[in-house]
C-alpha positions in Angstrom: 1.2 -22.4 6.6 1.5 -23.5 10.5 -1.6 -21.0 12.4 -0.1 -21.5 15.7 3.3 -20.3 15.0 2.1 -17.1 13.3 -0.6 -16.1 15.4 -0.3 -12.6 16.9 -2.6 -11.1 20.0 -5.3 -9.1 19.8 -3.0 -6.5 21.4 -0.6 -7.0 18.7 -3.1 -6.9 15.7 -4.6 -3.2 17.3 -0.6 -1.9 16.8 -1.2 -2.3 13.2 -2.8 1.7 11.7 -4.5 0.3 8.4 -6.2 2.9 6.4 -8.0 3.5 2.5 -5.9 5.5 0.7 -7.1 7.2 -3.0 -3.7 6.5 -5.1 -3.4 10.6 -6.9 -0.1 10.1 -9.2 2.4 7.1 -9.6 5.0 7.0 -11.8 8.2 4.7 -12.4 11.2 4.6 -9.6 14.2 5.4 -11.7 17.1 2.6 -11.2 14.6 0.0 -10.1 12.4 -1.5 -12.9 9.9 -3.7 -10.1 8.9 -0.2 -8.2 6.3 1.9 -8.7 6.5 5.8 -6.8 3.1 6.0 -5.6 1.5 9.2 -4.1 -1.4 8.1 -2.3 -4.1 10.4 -0.3 -4.8 9.5 3.2 -7.0 12.1 4.0 -5.5 14.3 6.1 -2.3 13.8 4.8 -0.4 12.8 1.4 2.4 10.1 1.4 5.2 8.6 -1.0 4.7 5.0 -1.2 6.9 2.8 -3.1 5.9 -0.9 -5.1 6.8 -3.4 -6.1 4.4 -3.8 -8.4 5.7 -2.3 -11.1 5.7 -5.6 -13.9 1.9 -6.2 -13.2 0.4 -2.7 -13.2 1.0 0.9 -14.8 1.0 4.2 -13.6 -1.5 5.5 -15.2 -3.9 2.7 -14.5 -3.5 3.3 -10.7 -4.5 6.4 -10.9 -7.3 7.2 -8.3 -7.9 3.8 -7.6 -8.9 3.1 -4.0 -6.1 0.7 -2.0 -5.9 -0.4 1.8 -2.3 1.3 3.2 -0.7 0.6 6.6 0.0 3.0 7.4 2.9 2.7 10.3 5.8 0.9 9.0 9.0 2.6 9.7 10.2 4.3 6.5 12.6 2.6 3.9 15.0 4.1 1.8 14.9 3.7 -2.3 17.6 5.4 -2.9 16.7 9.6 -2.4 13.5 8.0 -2.3 11.4 6.7 1.6 8.9 4.5 1.4 6.0 6.1 4.3 3.4 2.3 3.9 2.6 -0.3 2.4 -0.1 -0.7 -0.5 -1.7 -4.2 0.7 -2.3 -6.8 -1.9 -3.4 -10.1 -2.3 -1.6 -12.8 -4.1 -3.2 -15.1 -7.5 -0.9 -16.6 -9.9 1.8 -15.4 -8.6 0.7 -11.5 -9.5 -0.2 -9.2 -6.3 -3.7 -8.1 -6.7 -4.4 -4.5 -4.5 -6.8 -4.7 -2.0 -9.8 -2.0 -1.8 -12.9 -1.3 -0.3 -16.4 -3.0 -1.5 -17.8 0.8 -1.9 -16.3 4.2 -2.3 -15.3 5.5 1.4 -13.4 8.7 2.2 -9.7 8.8 1.9 -8.4 8.2 5.6 -11.3 6.3 6.2 -9.9 3.7 8.8 -10.0 -0.2 8.2 -11.7 -2.1 11.0 
């Protein structure tokens, strides 16, 4: 990766809102074999987020997990559903590994 080409200013980085979310519910999204519909508790609100992790995670194993969520992306439509955020993941052997926190914190906590 060309780091100079992908460099952003600190001012641009500050525009990204990252929060800790707790997954309340997850289910397969009808009509999409790669997408899960995930309900995330962000402390003062709950959001539905569509995530392309259905081939690697079952809905049941996600419930009660703490994840890192980008909360200020533009909404994206998936049929009749709208995704209102993005759950962050790293990639290992072409599999998404969900990002989490080292210690338990309250849902809605800001990622600094």
